[in-house]
N, C-alpha and C positions, 0 to 999 in steps of 0.2 A: 452591849451598850443600851442603856435605857433611854427612851425618848423623853425629852423634857416636855413637861406639860406647859402649854402656853396659858397664861392667866386669862380667864374670861373677862371680856370687856364689860364693864358696868354701863348700863344705859346712861346717856348724857342727861343730866337733870336740867331741864329747861327752866322750870319755875320752882322756886322754893317758898314763896309767900303768895298770899292772895292778892296783894297789891301788885306784884309783878304780872300776874295773870290779867288783872284788870287794866293795866297800862299797855298790854300788848295790842297791837293794831288788829290782829285777827280776832281777838276777843271783842274789841269794839265793833268790828264788822258783824260779828255774830249777834251782839246785842241789838244793833240796828235792824238786823233781819227779824229778830224776835219781836221788836216793837212794830215793825212793818206788818208782820203776820197778825198781831193782835188788832191793829187798825183795820186790816182787811177783813178780819172775821167780824168786827163790829159793823163795818159798812155793809157787808153781805147780809148780816142778820137784819139790819134796818131795811134793806131792799126787799127781803123776803117777808118782813112784817107788814109791809104795805104803807100807804100814806096815812098820816095821822097817828101812827103808832110810835111809841117811844120805848126804848129799852130801859131797864132798871138802872139806876145809878150804881156805880161800882168803883173799884180802884182806878180803872182807866180814866173815868171822868174826874175823879179826885186829883189825879196826877196832872191831867191836861189843864185843869182850871188853875193849878198852881205853877204851871210851866215846868214841871219836874219830869216830864216824859221825854227825856233825852239821855244819851249815853253817859255824859259826865255826871248828871244829877243822880241817875240810877246807880252808878258805881259808887259814888260817895255815900248815898243812902244805904247801899248794900253793906258797906264797911261799918256804918253806924248800927245796922241790924246785927251784924256779926258780933260787934263789941257791946251789944245790948244798950245802946245809947239813943236809939231811934225814938222819935216822938210821934211817929205815924200811927194811925189806927192798925189793929192787928190784920184786918183784911188786906189793907194796902201793903203792909209789911210782907205778908205771904205772897202777894202778887209780885212785888219787887224781888223777893227772894227767889221765886220760881223762875222769873225771867233771867236773872243774873246767874243762878246756879246752872240752868240749862245751857246758857251761852258759854259759861266757863267749861262745862263738861264737853260741849261740842268742840271747843278750842283744843282741849287736851286730846280728844279723839283725833282731831285733824292733825296735830303734830305727831301723835303716836303713829298714825298711818303713814305720814311722811317718812318717819324714821324707819319703819318696817319696809317701806318700798325702797329706800336707799340701801338697806342691808340685804335685801332679797337677792338671791343669786339669779342670774339670767337663766331662762329656761333653754335647755339645749334642744336643738332639733333632733328628732330621731334619725338614726342612721338609715340610709336607704340601701337596699341590697342591689348591688350592681349585677346586671345580667352577664353571665359568662357565655361567650359565644362558642358554640360548638365548632370545632374544626373537623369537619368530616370531609 
């Protein structure tokens, strides 16, 4: 009698579109963390530069002046960049793209790790040898 092969389970597809990833709460949290790290690196650079020194203007200042440095604005602007409809300068587009892409990648890695941990078999403890008592 032949054993029936069990069909392999396909991994559950969590996201099918970019919009679904951007609307996920974990992705929004990752974007907040990326924004926070950029802000911290700017303040640390200002502290190291000393008093009276200014950093060069860049995409960070451009977005903060226009109040676009938040999760919702960045995600909507990212969609415009993907669909090639963005009106932002290229340096700012690259900045937004890198923040959002890294946050989405980190989100996917987070969920992949969750799935692999759930499927992982528990580690068995090694058997211990029981000492046989000599009956002398």
